[in-house]
N, C-alpha and C positions, 0 to 999 in steps of 0.2 A: 610101368607101362613100357612096352617094347616098341620103340619108334621104327625099328627095322621091319617088323611085321605090319605096322600101320602103313608104312611106305609101300610095302609089298602089296598089301590089299588095295591101296589106291592105284598102283600100277596095273594090277590085274583087272580092276574095273575099267581102266582106260583101254586095256587090250581087248576086253570083252566088247566095249563100245565099238572098237575098230572092226571086230569080227561081225558085229551086228550091221554095221554100215556095208561091209562087203556082202553080207547075206542079202541086204536090201537090193543092192545092185544086181546080184545074181537072180533075185526074184523078178526084178524089172526086165532083165534080159532073157528070162525064162530058161536059164541055164540050170537044168535039173541036177546034173552031176555036181555042180558047184554048190547048189543049195544043200544037197545031201551031205557033202563034205563039210560045209560050214556048220551044219546042224550038229555034226559029231564034234567038230572043233569047239563049238559053243558049249556043248555038254561038258567037254574036258575043262573049259574055263570055269564053268559053274562048280564042278567038282573041286578044282584048285581053290576057288573062292571059299567054298565050304571048309576045306582043310585049313586054310589060313585063318578063317574066323574061329574055328575050333581051337587052333593053336593059341589064338589071342585070349580065348576064354573070357573072363569077366572084364578084361581090359577094354575090349571092344564096346561093351555096354557102358563102361565108364566114359569112354571117349564120346560116344554118341549122346550120353546124358548131358554133356557140357555143350549147350547150344552156341556158346561164344567161341569155342575152340576152332582153330583153322583145320585140323585134321577131320573133325566132325563135319564141318561144312564141305570139305573136299569129298568125303565119303558120301554124304547125302546127295551132293550135286552129281557125282558119278553114278550113284544108284538110280537117281531120277532120270539121267540121260539114257542109261541102259534100259530102264523100264519103258521109256518113251520110244526108243528105237525098236525094242522088241514088240511093242504094241503096233507100231507102224508096219513092221514086217508082217505081223499077223493079219492086219487089215489088207495089206497088199496081196497076201496069199488068198484071203477070203474073196477079194475082188476078182482075182484071176480065176478062182474056182467058179464064181458066179458067171463070169464072162464065158468060160468054157461050157458051163451048163446051158447057157442061153444058146450058144452055137450048136450044141448037141440037140437041143429042142428043135431048132430050125431044121437040122438034118433029119430028125425023126418025123418031121411034118407037123409038129405041134404049132398051133397058132400063137403068135406073140400076144402078150397082154393078158394071158390067162393066169399069170402068177400074181400073188398079192404080197404085201409086206407083213412081216411078223411083228409081234409086240415090241421087239427090240429095234425095229426100223430096218431090218434086213429083208431081202427078197426071199419070200417063202418058196417051197418046192413047187407047188401048183395050186390051182384054185380048188381042186377036190379036197385038199387037206385043210382048207379053211372052214370055219363054221358055216358060212353061207353055201359053200360047195356041198356040204353034207345034208343040207335042209331040203 
């Protein structure tokens, strides 16, 4: 097992988490240029992670199979943190899009309250797209 590659993988995951935090701040500040730049940076990190994992080969599977090992716990914790941050960013983008859509509806003269929720609990596009709107 190559501990250098394991340490590299853990470091890369930490750097990805930092990029995801910066992306969240850019989303909150509605800094489109920064979001675009960070999205590209995030993709580069994912590509690097894939290369490192491929270089580790079966050693990565062996590390992750050992539930008690410190490297496995570090890797799992880092992956979970990245996944949570990425999901948070996705929700923030979705919320921003919904807010923008609502503002555009007001500007177009659509009455508020005509939209319903989807099966996933998200705001639907409009009442006409729902089953009741088509009846």
